[in-house]
C-alpha positions as CSV (number, residue, x, y, z in Angstrom):
1,M,51.0,-35.4,47.7
2,R,49.1,-38.7,47.5
3,A,45.6,-39.1,48.8
4,I,43.2,-42.0,48.8
5,Q,39.7,-40.8,48.0
6,L,36.3,-42.5,48.0
7,T,34.8,-42.3,44.6
8,G,31.6,-44.4,45.1
9,I,30.1,-47.2,47.1
10,D,32.9,-49.6,47.8
11,Q,35.2,-47.7,45.5
12,M,38.3,-45.7,46.2
13,E,41.4,-44.6,44.2
14,M,44.7,-42.9,44.8
15,T,45.2,-39.4,43.4
16,E,47.7,-36.6,43.5
17,R,46.8,-33.4,45.3
18,P,48.7,-30.2,46.1
19,D,50.5,-30.3,49.5
20,P,48.5,-28.4,52.2
21,K,50.0,-25.3,53.7
22,I,49.8,-23.7,57.1
23,E,47.5,-20.7,56.8
24,K,47.2,-19.7,60.5
25,D,49.8,-19.2,63.2
26,N,48.2,-21.8,65.4
27,Q,48.4,-24.6,62.8
28,V,50.8,-27.5,62.3
29,L,51.8,-29.2,59.1
30,L,51.9,-33.0,59.7
31,R,53.4,-35.9,57.7
32,V,51.0,-38.7,58.4
33,A,52.6,-41.9,59.7
34,S,50.1,-44.6,60.8
35,I,46.3,-44.7,60.3
36,G,43.8,-47.0,61.9
37,V,40.8,-48.1,59.9
38,C,37.7,-47.2,62.0
39,G,34.3,-48.7,61.6
40,S,32.9,-45.2,60.8
41,D,35.3,-44.9,57.9
42,V,34.0,-48.2,56.6
43,H,30.4,-47.0,57.0
44,Y,31.2,-44.2,54.6
45,Y,33.0,-46.6,52.2
46,E,30.2,-49.2,52.4
47,T,27.1,-47.0,52.4
48,G,28.2,-43.5,51.6
49,K,26.7,-42.0,54.8
50,I,26.2,-42.1,58.5
51,G,22.8,-40.7,59.3
52,S,22.6,-37.2,57.9
53,Q,26.3,-37.0,57.0
54,V,26.4,-38.0,53.4
55,V,29.6,-38.3,51.3
56,Q,29.9,-36.0,48.3
57,Y,32.4,-37.8,46.0
58,P,35.3,-37.7,45.7
59,F,36.1,-37.5,49.5
60,V,38.9,-38.5,51.8
61,V,38.1,-40.3,55.0
62,G,40.3,-41.4,57.9
63,H,40.7,-39.8,61.4
64,E,42.8,-42.2,63.6
65,C,46.4,-41.2,63.0
66,S,49.9,-40.5,64.3
67,A,52.2,-38.2,62.4
68,F,55.5,-36.4,62.3
69,V,55.6,-32.6,62.7
70,E,56.9,-31.0,59.5
71,E,56.3,-27.3,60.2
72,I,54.7,-25.2,63.0
73,G,52.9,-21.9,63.0
74,S,54.5,-19.0,65.0
75,A,51.9,-19.4,67.9
76,V,52.6,-23.1,68.4
77,K,55.0,-23.4,71.4
78,H,54.6,-27.0,72.6
79,L,55.8,-28.7,69.4
80,K,58.8,-28.6,67.0
81,P,59.6,-30.1,63.6
82,G,60.5,-33.8,64.0
83,D,58.2,-34.5,66.9
84,R,56.0,-37.5,66.8
85,V,52.4,-36.8,67.6
86,T,49.0,-38.3,68.0
87,V,46.1,-36.3,66.5
88,D,42.8,-35.5,68.0
89,P,40.7,-35.3,64.8
90,A,38.4,-32.6,66.2
91,S,39.0,-28.9,65.6
92,F,36.8,-26.6,67.8
93,C,36.2,-22.9,67.9
94,L,36.8,-22.0,71.6
95,E,34.1,-19.3,71.2
96,C,30.7,-20.9,71.3
97,D,28.6,-21.7,74.3
98,Q,29.6,-25.4,74.2
99,C,33.3,-24.6,74.1
100,K,32.9,-22.1,76.9
101,A,31.1,-24.8,79.0
102,G,34.0,-27.2,78.4
103,R,32.1,-29.3,75.9
104,F,34.6,-29.0,73.1
105,H,33.4,-32.3,71.5
106,T,29.9,-30.7,70.9
107,C,31.3,-27.4,69.6
108,R,28.8,-25.6,67.5
109,N,31.4,-25.0,64.8
110,L,33.3,-28.3,65.2
111,T,35.1,-29.9,62.2
112,F,36.2,-33.5,62.3
113,L,38.7,-35.2,60.1
114,G,37.1,-37.4,57.5
115,C,33.5,-36.2,58.3
116,P,31.4,-35.2,55.2
117,G,30.6,-31.5,55.2
118,Q,33.3,-30.8,57.8
119,A,36.9,-31.8,56.8
120,E,38.6,-34.3,54.6
121,G,40.4,-37.1,56.4
122,C,44.0,-38.2,57.0
123,L,44.4,-40.8,54.2
124,T,46.9,-38.5,52.7
125,D,50.7,-37.9,53.0
126,F,50.1,-34.5,54.7
127,I,47.5,-32.8,56.8
128,V,47.2,-29.4,58.6
129,M,45.7,-29.4,62.1
130,P,45.5,-26.9,64.9
131,G,48.4,-27.2,67.2
132,R,46.0,-27.8,70.2
133,S,44.9,-31.0,68.4
134,C,48.4,-32.5,68.4
135,Y,49.9,-34.3,71.4
136,K,53.5,-35.3,71.5
137,I,53.9,-39.0,72.2
138,P,56.6,-40.5,74.4
139,D,59.7,-41.9,72.8
140,A,58.8,-45.4,73.9
141,M,55.4,-45.3,72.3
142,T,55.1,-46.7,68.7
143,L,53.4,-44.8,65.9
144,D,50.7,-47.5,65.8
145,Q,50.0,-47.0,69.5
146,G,49.9,-43.2,68.8
147,A,47.2,-43.7,66.2
148,L,45.2,-46.0,68.5
149,L,45.0,-43.3,71.2
150,E,42.0,-41.9,69.3
151,P,39.7,-44.9,69.9
152,L,41.3,-45.5,73.3
153,S,40.4,-41.9,74.3
154,I,36.8,-42.6,73.4
155,G,36.9,-45.7,75.6
156,Y,38.4,-43.6,78.4
157,Y,35.8,-40.9,78.0
158,A,32.9,-43.4,78.0
159,V,34.1,-44.9,81.3
160,K,34.8,-41.5,82.8
161,L,31.4,-40.2,81.7
162,S,29.7,-43.2,83.5
163,E,31.2,-41.9,86.8
164,P,32.7,-45.2,87.8
165,K,33.1,-46.3,91.4
166,P,35.6,-48.8,92.7
167,G,34.3,-52.3,92.6
168,E,31.7,-51.9,89.9
169,K,30.5,-54.8,87.8
170,I,30.1,-54.0,84.1
171,A,29.4,-55.5,80.7
172,I,30.6,-54.4,77.3
173,L,28.4,-55.5,74.4
174,G,30.5,-55.5,71.3
175,A,34.2,-56.3,71.3
176,G,35.4,-54.3,68.4
177,P,38.2,-51.7,68.9
178,I,35.9,-49.3,70.8
179,G,34.5,-52.0,73.1
180,L,38.0,-53.3,73.7
181,S,39.1,-49.7,74.4
182,V,36.4,-49.4,77.0
183,M,37.6,-52.7,78.5
184,V,41.2,-51.8,78.9
185,C,40.3,-48.5,80.4
186,A,37.6,-49.8,82.8
187,R,40.0,-51.9,84.9
188,P,42.4,-49.1,85.9
189,L,39.4,-46.8,86.5
190,G,37.9,-49.2,89.1
191,A,35.9,-52.0,87.4
192,A,36.0,-55.2,89.5
193,K,34.2,-57.6,87.1
194,I,34.1,-57.2,83.4
195,Y,31.8,-59.2,81.1
196,V,32.2,-58.9,77.4
197,T,30.0,-60.2,74.5
198,D,30.4,-60.3,70.7
199,I,28.7,-62.3,68.0
200,R,32.2,-63.0,66.5
201,A,33.7,-65.7,68.7
202,Y,37.3,-64.7,67.9
203,R,36.6,-61.2,69.4
204,A,35.1,-62.6,72.5
205,E,38.1,-64.9,72.9
206,L,40.4,-61.9,72.4
207,A,38.6,-60.0,75.1
208,A,38.9,-63.0,77.5
209,G,42.6,-63.1,76.9
210,H,43.2,-59.4,77.6
211,G,41.2,-58.4,80.6
212,A,37.6,-59.7,80.6
213,D,36.6,-61.9,83.5
214,W,34.0,-63.6,81.2
215,A,33.3,-63.4,77.5
216,A,30.8,-65.1,75.3
217,N,29.1,-65.2,71.9
218,P,25.4,-64.3,72.3
219,E,24.6,-66.5,69.3
220,K,25.9,-69.5,71.3
221,V,25.0,-68.6,74.9
222,D,22.1,-66.8,76.5
223,I,24.3,-64.0,77.7
224,V,21.6,-62.3,79.8
225,E,20.7,-65.5,81.6
226,E,24.3,-66.3,82.2
227,I,25.3,-62.9,83.5
228,R,22.2,-62.6,85.7
229,R,23.1,-66.0,87.1
230,M,26.5,-64.8,88.0
231,E,25.3,-61.3,89.1
232,P,21.7,-61.8,90.4
233,N,21.5,-58.2,91.5
234,G,22.4,-57.0,88.1
235,L,25.2,-54.9,86.7
236,D,26.2,-51.3,87.6
237,T,26.9,-50.2,84.0
238,V,26.6,-51.6,80.6
239,Y,28.5,-50.1,77.7
240,E,26.7,-50.7,74.4
241,C,29.3,-50.7,71.7
242,A,27.5,-52.6,68.9
243,G,24.9,-50.1,67.8
244,Q,22.2,-52.8,67.6
245,Q,18.6,-52.9,68.9
246,E,19.3,-56.4,70.2
247,T,22.2,-55.4,72.3
248,I,20.3,-52.4,73.7
249,D,17.5,-54.8,74.8
250,Q,20.1,-57.1,76.4
251,A,21.7,-54.3,78.2
252,M,18.4,-53.2,79.8
253,R,17.8,-56.7,81.1
254,M,21.2,-56.9,82.7
255,L,21.2,-53.6,84.7
256,K,20.4,-53.2,88.4
257,P,18.0,-50.5,89.6
258,G,19.8,-47.2,89.2
259,G,22.2,-48.8,86.7
260,K,23.7,-46.9,83.8
261,L,23.4,-47.7,80.1
262,M,26.1,-46.0,78.0
263,L,25.3,-45.8,74.3
264,I,28.5,-45.8,72.3
265,G,27.8,-47.9,69.2
266,I,26.5,-46.1,66.1
267,P,23.2,-47.7,65.0
268,R,22.6,-48.0,61.3
269,S,18.9,-47.3,61.8
270,D,17.5,-43.8,62.5
271,R,15.6,-44.9,65.6
272,I,16.1,-47.2,68.6
273,S,13.7,-48.1,71.4
274,F,13.6,-49.0,75.1
275,P,11.2,-51.1,77.2
276,I,10.0,-48.1,79.0
277,D,8.4,-50.1,81.9
278,Q,11.8,-51.6,82.8
279,A,13.7,-48.4,82.3
280,R,11.2,-46.4,84.4
281,R,10.6,-48.8,87.2
282,R,14.3,-49.4,87.7
283,E,15.2,-45.8,87.1
284,V,17.9,-46.8,84.6
285,R,20.1,-43.9,83.5
286,I,20.7,-43.7,79.7
287,Q,23.7,-41.7,78.5
288,N,24.8,-41.1,74.9
289,V,28.5,-40.9,74.4
290,R,29.8,-38.6,71.7
291,R,33.4,-39.3,70.7
292,Q,35.7,-38.0,73.5
293,N,36.4,-34.7,75.3
294,E,39.9,-33.8,76.6
295,C,40.8,-37.5,77.3
296,V,43.8,-38.0,74.9
297,E,46.4,-37.3,77.5
298,D,44.7,-39.5,80.1
299,A,44.6,-42.3,77.6
300,M,48.2,-41.8,76.6
301,K,49.2,-42.0,80.3
302,L,47.5,-45.4,80.6
303,V,49.5,-46.7,77.7
304,A,52.8,-45.1,78.7
305,E,52.5,-46.5,82.2
306,R,51.5,-49.9,80.9
307,Q,48.1,-49.8,82.6
308,A,46.4,-50.3,79.3
309,D,47.5,-52.6,76.4
310,V,46.4,-51.7,72.9
311,D,48.8,-53.7,70.8
312,F,46.7,-56.8,70.9
313,M,43.9,-55.0,69.0
314,I,46.2,-54.6,66.0
315,T,45.7,-57.6,63.8
316,H,46.7,-56.5,60.3
317,H,49.1,-54.1,58.6
318,F,48.9,-52.6,55.1
319,M,50.9,-50.2,53.0
320,F,49.3,-47.0,51.8
321,E,48.8,-48.5,48.3
322,E,46.8,-51.4,49.9
323,T,44.2,-49.1,51.5
324,Q,41.3,-50.6,49.7
325,K,42.3,-54.1,50.6
326,A,42.3,-52.9,54.3
327,F,38.9,-51.4,54.0
328,D,37.5,-54.5,52.3
329,L,38.9,-56.7,55.0
330,V,37.3,-54.6,57.8
331,E,34.0,-54.3,56.0
332,H,33.6,-58.1,55.7
333,Y,35.2,-59.0,59.0
334,E,37.6,-61.3,57.2
335,D,40.6,-63.1,58.6
336,A,39.7,-62.4,62.3
337,V,40.3,-58.7,61.8
338,V,40.0,-56.3,64.8
339,K,42.1,-53.3,63.9
340,A,43.8,-52.8,60.5
341,M,46.6,-50.3,60.4
342,I,47.8,-48.4,57.2
343,H,51.4,-47.3,57.1
344,I,52.4,-44.2,55.1
345,A,55.6,-43.0,56.8
346,G,57.7,-44.2,59.7
């Protein structure tokens, strides 16, 4: 089979590898169809690491994908060959304390597609996954939509984890695919007012056209002043999706007493800080968000029932042979890119 592997900083190449095979009765052999280029994939491409997770070359990244079922193990009962599926890139053990507590996403023995030291990714013709990681998608859903269920489920989980109440007023700082996923999930989960910011004007404009009540570029507008003018009592929840110290500081200034700061973005630095006087006096709740946990089917339902639109996020399409072009585009934010899709089969 073909595979696109990272070979160095900003370097990748196509290679031939043996086709993977089912080795356990609970596994599924998948023919990969559509792949979304995620910012974390590009982190590995651009810098060779995310925090302590360092690429050992050559290495295959990629974790947002839809696929066709080619073969199933004898213990897999919910799928059959030919089914179209979305893939949860996490494989968990079901045996550790985290799994037994229902925290599958923090499994002690978790492996994640395209994560160094855990599992190689889906930029290949075929992958093998546990059957429980594969969800059949409705006939009316496209393969691209199926691939986007991975970031959408992160958005859904982030909103769910914030314990939303009807009528809440929220902000989303960073309108990349994750921030936009939070946005399209927040409305059906009860948000009454949604404010969105991004330093790239085209992304703020995209958010304004697809669900935000107000959106602006913080390099052009004092977003804290403007939001506090419109919401003098402050916001119920801020979802920080940019991974920047500046946006964390902005979020703290927007929140009402007892408000919630949801940290979703992945900072490039090893440490971030908070103005502890503000956080303590207003009893701000700070919650990290780690990927998603058992939200794929909920996210799928939103798309299937047309409560959440994801198609507007897809701005570019590439063939498998053009993968490096797709990564370069996303790395440099060229041509108003939001989500680039790579097509292998379909």
